[in-house]
FINUTI-770478 format. One line per 4 residues: for each residue x, y, z of C-alpha. Coordinates in Angstrom, 3 decimals. Each point is the difference from the previous one (the first is absolute). Last residue first. Layout:
BEGIN
X/Y/Z  ... .
END
This chain:
BEGIN
21.282/57.711/48.474  -1.292/-1.634/-3.149  -3.804/-0.430/-0.129  -0.336/1.771/-3.352 .
2.662/-2.245/-1.513  -0.546/-3.450/1.490  -3.644/-0.063/1.056  -1.658/2.230/-2.598 .
2.246/-0.663/-2.992  0.193/-3.723/0.717  -3.776/-0.275/0.442  -0.589/1.917/-3.235 .
2.536/-2.358/-1.559  -2.070/-3.025/0.980  -3.060/1.489/-1.745  1.994/0.685/-3.166 .
1.388/-3.532/0.038  -3.570/-1.335/0.237  -0.868/2.117/-3.059  2.778/-1.703/-1.951 .
-1.067/-3.510/1.018  -3.665/0.591/-0.832  0.975/1.417/-3.405  2.289/-2.958/-0.673 .
-2.835/-2.409/0.799  -2.280/1.833/-2.447  2.706/-0.172/-2.674  0.290/-3.732/0.625 .
-3.722/-0.457/-0.421  0.116/2.078/-3.201  2.705/-2.288/-1.381  -1.919/-3.238/0.660 .
-3.197/1.518/-1.402  1.847/0.846/-3.246  0.990/3.608/-0.538  2.641/-0.608/-2.666 .
2.361/-2.950/0.046  3.258/1.486/-1.319  -0.248/3.710/0.828  -2.155/-0.587/3.089 .
2.506/-2.597/1.191  2.912/2.395/-0.508  -1.799/2.704/1.998  -0.632/-2.581/2.737 .
3.691/-0.928/0.162  0.982/3.669/0.296  -2.582/0.480/2.769  1.344/-3.009/1.925 .
3.505/1.464/-0.139  -1.352/3.277/1.384  -1.890/-1.893/2.718  3.202/-1.777/1.037 .
1.672/3.409/0.399  -2.958/1.215/2.077  0.177/-3.105/2.195  3.733/0.505/0.468 .
-0.685/3.588/1.084  -2.487/-1.228/2.603  2.614/-2.402/1.312  2.515/2.842/0.205 .
-2.385/2.233/1.958  -0.698/-2.630/2.648  3.419/-1.666/0.237  1.945/3.261/-0.396 .
-1.984/1.638/2.801  0.182/-2.990/2.344  3.780/-0.181/-0.395  0.204/3.774/0.396 .
-1.797/-0.132/3.349  2.044/-2.999/1.144  3.123/2.071/-0.522  2.944/0.575/-2.355 .
-0.268/-3.339/-1.838  -2.748/1.224/-2.337  2.186/2.859/-1.256  0.187/3.447/1.554 .
3.677/0.722/-0.680  -0.746/3.065/-2.144  0.753/-1.982/-3.180  -2.557/-2.603/1.153 .
-2.657/2.659/0.433  0.765/1.628/-3.357  -0.139/-3.346/-1.825  -3.310/-0.907/1.646 .
-1.500/3.316/-1.061  1.286/-0.394/-3.556  -1.451/-3.507/-0.137  -3.333/1.451/1.094 .
0.097/2.714/-2.646  0.797/-2.554/-2.719  -2.775/-2.324/1.188  -2.539/2.835/-0.068 .
1.140/1.142/-3.448  -0.377/-3.569/-1.259  -3.556/-0.059/1.325  -0.749/3.305/-1.735 .
1.393/-1.241/-3.303  -1.688/-3.401/0.244  -3.410/1.454/0.812  0.325/2.619/-2.763 .
0.949/-2.691/-2.538  -2.781/-2.324/1.174  -2.548/2.795/-0.409  1.184/0.686/-3.563 .
0.085/-3.715/-0.824  -3.555/-0.495/1.303  -1.096/3.117/-1.864  1.059/-1.594/-3.296 .
-1.212/-3.479/0.934  -3.559/1.223/0.496  -2.090/-2.900/1.254  -2.281/2.406/1.919 .
0.473/-2.177/3.085  3.743/-0.038/-0.581  0.073/3.771/-0.518  -1.818/0.436/3.314 .
2.550/-2.216/1.746  2.870/1.969/-1.549  -1.631/3.233/1.157  0.087/-1.415/3.535 .
3.700/-0.717/-0.525  0.410/3.643/-1.026  -1.497/0.985/3.357  2.188/-2.487/1.884 .
3.016/1.489/-1.792  -0.929/3.454/1.292  0.055/-1.457/3.519  3.485/-1.424/-0.588 .
1.496/3.177/-1.475  -1.579/2.297/2.588  1.216/-2.178/2.849  3.568/-0.071/-1.281 .
-0.016/3.793/-0.476  -1.444/0.424/3.496  2.804/-2.198/1.337  2.644/2.258/-1.512 .
-1.697/3.052/1.504  -0.280/-1.869/3.290  3.730/-0.463/0.325  0.564/-2.783/2.540 .
3.194/-0.325/1.993  -0.218/2.387/2.967  -3.705/-0.498/0.704  0.390/-3.735/-0.614 .
2.510/-0.481/2.753  3.745/0.497/0.069  2.170/-2.241/2.165  -0.012/-0.690/3.722 .
-0.840/-3.651/-0.796  -3.088/1.200/-1.939  -2.498/-2.274/1.713  -2.882/2.495/-0.118 .
-1.636/-1.449/-3.144  0.525/-3.573/1.198  -3.479/-0.836/1.305  -1.884/1.941/-2.675 .
2.331/-1.422/-2.671  -0.733/-3.558/1.107  -3.749/0.683/-0.110  0.288/1.493/-3.495 .
2.009/-3.051/-1.061  -2.705/-2.331/1.328  -2.673/2.032/-1.824  2.073/-0.268/-3.197 .
-0.057/-3.791/0.269  -3.746/0.008/0.722  -0.567/2.187/-3.067  1.935/-2.486/-2.138 .
-2.085/-2.900/1.325  -3.138/1.974/-0.835  1.252/0.700/-3.525  0.780/-3.689/-0.609 .
-3.410/-1.055/1.308  -1.612/2.569/-2.318  1.959/-1.544/-2.862  -1.286/-3.472/0.764 .
-3.611/1.184/0.131  0.329/1.842/-3.300  1.613/-2.988/-1.715  -2.670/-2.372/1.310 .
-2.827/2.359/-0.973  1.272/0.502/-3.554  0.702/-3.725/-0.412  -3.649/-0.766/0.727 .
-1.096/-1.588/3.268  -1.413/-3.489/0.676  3.158/-1.753/-1.080  1.919/-1.331/-2.961 .
2.971/1.962/-1.296  2.813/-2.288/1.211  -1.982/-3.067/-1.145  0.065/1.248/-3.629 .
-3.521/0.751/-1.363  -1.222/-2.530/-2.575  -1.286/-2.253/2.785  -2.513/2.637/1.124 .
-1.246/0.690/-3.543  -0.505/-3.763/-0.501  2.550/-1.840/-2.093  -0.982/-1.599/-3.303 .
1.308/2.927/-2.023  3.423/-0.331/1.586  0.223/-3.676/-0.929  -1.105/0.625/-3.585 .
2.614/2.718/-0.397  2.717/-2.173/1.558  -0.747/-2.739/-2.543  -1.400/-3.395/0.944 .
END
């Protein structure tokens, strides 16, 4: 019996690969799994926020945040990242409208602003280390570099993800699989914006 005849004799349920069988659709399973990932990420950041709150005064007789942080520099970082969340929202709207042109424009603005944020953050880290305020200087600086550095790594990973998604749109078009991934990216990027608001408020504005 040929493979075509065999496949045609299968029931609709048997024709679906075992890995994709289940009571829920692929869209729901992917969405549920990604929300679990985001929640686990938020829990990790919450633990780092708690560690920073405990260690923020453990400066080992060294400089504290009020002496080290430049709020003008931090405002530029914040403006770049929050503006990128707006352009990411435009990317989501372009995806829903199935407009590849505006999707690319929004993705370009999101990438540029996110890259600017990472560049500013790396410059801040470089200045601190050059001034002798590296992560090994005190428990306070260790907690600072762990929290802010991990957020920066997430942003850098998001930029790589965005490049991959732009390539998928160019090669595969706006298939359901691609639009789901774009939706997940949007959730991830907005979550990073929310975490940064916490960093800006607790770490930089709360520096003493």
